[in-house]
C-alpha positions in Angstrom: -6.3 -10.5 -4.7 -7.1 -6.8 -5.4 -7.3 -3.6 -3.4 -11.0 -3.9 -2.8 -10.6 -7.3 -1.2 -8.1 -5.8 1.2 -10.3 -2.9 2.3 -13.2 -5.3 2.8 -11.2 -6.8 5.6 -12.0 -5.1 8.9 -8.3 -4.6 9.7 -7.7 -2.3 6.8 -9.1 1.2 6.0 -8.8 3.1 2.7 -7.7 6.6 3.6 -8.0 8.4 0.2 -10.2 8.4 -2.8 -11.8 5.2 -4.0 -9.9 4.7 -7.2 -8.2 1.7 -8.9 -9.7 -0.7 -6.3 -10.2 -3.5 -8.8 -6.6 -3.6 -9.9 -5.0 -7.0 -9.4 -2.1 -7.1 -6.9 0.9 -9.0 -8.2 2.4 -9.6 -4.8 3.0 -7.8 -1.5 6.4 -6.1 -1.0 7.3 -5.0 2.6 10.2 -2.5 3.1 10.9 0.9 4.5 14.0 1.5 2.4 12.9 3.0 -0.9 16.2 2.2 -2.7 15.6 -1.5 -1.8 12.0 -1.3 -3.1 13.2 0.2 -6.4 15.8 -2.5 -6.8 13.6 -5.5 -6.0 9.8 -4.7 -6.3 7.9 -5.3 -9.4 5.1 -3.6 -11.3 1.7 -4.0 -9.8 3.1 -4.9 -6.3 1.4 -3.5 -3.2 3.9 -1.9 -0.8 3.7 -2.4 2.9 5.6 0.2 4.9 5.8 2.5 7.9 7.6 5.2 6.0 5.4 8.3 6.1 7.2 10.3 3.4 6.2 11.7 -0.1 9.0 9.6 -1.6 6.9 6.5 -1.1 4.5 7.8 -3.7 7.3 8.6 -6.1 8.4 5.0 -6.0 4.9 3.7 -6.1 4.1 5.8 -9.1 7.4 4.9 -10.9 6.8 1.2 -10.4 3.1 1.4 -11.0 2.1 -0.1 -7.7 -1.5 -1.1 -7.1 -1.4 0.5 -3.6 0.4 1.3 -0.4 -0.4 -0.1 3.0 0.8 1.8 6.0 1.2 -0.6 8.9 1.7 -0.1 12.7 -1.1 2.6 12.8 1.1 5.2 11.0 -0.8 8.5 10.6 -0.3 9.5 7.0 0.3 13.1 6.2 -2.4 15.1 4.4 0.1 16.0 1.7 0.7 12.4 1.0 -3.0 11.6 0.8 -3.6 14.6 -1.6 -0.7 13.5 -3.9 -1.9 9.9 -3.9 -5.4 11.2 -5.0 -3.7 13.0 -7.9 -1.8 9.9 -8.8 -4.7 7.5 -8.3 -2.8 5.3 -5.9 -4.9 3.7 -3.2 -3.6 4.2 0.4 -4.6 1.8 3.1 -4.0 2.2 6.8 -3.9 -0.5 9.5 -2.9 -0.9 13.1 -1.5 -4.3 12.3 2.3 -4.8 12.3 4.0 -5.4 9.0 4.3 -9.1 9.7 0.6 -9.3 10.7 -0.3 -7.5 7.5 1.6 -10.1 5.4 0.0 -13.0 7.4 -3.5 -11.6 7.2 -3.3 -10.9 3.4 -1.7 -14.3 2.8 -4.8 -15.9 4.3 -7.0 -13.6 2.2 -5.1 -14.6 -1.0 -5.4 -18.3 -0.5 
């Protein structure tokens, strides 16, 4: 699975520049606690979170994530979108809950 395959699903919308869409996703990692993400996530994971904070991008950049999915219809701040564009990190938004995101993308990855 890659970022492009996610945004081709009608539940998901890319909210920043189209960059790094072909990057392969290692696995999904869902958490809102960035210290937990830093301790357990791996390079090329895709983060699923509701945390609307610039620190999400710091962690995503540090761990070289392939993207960040904001679940539950979270409205992402413009400053986060701008910084993600600078870092070439795809940001995806969905109205699905975190559990629904995992289930939907599990089906997509099969």
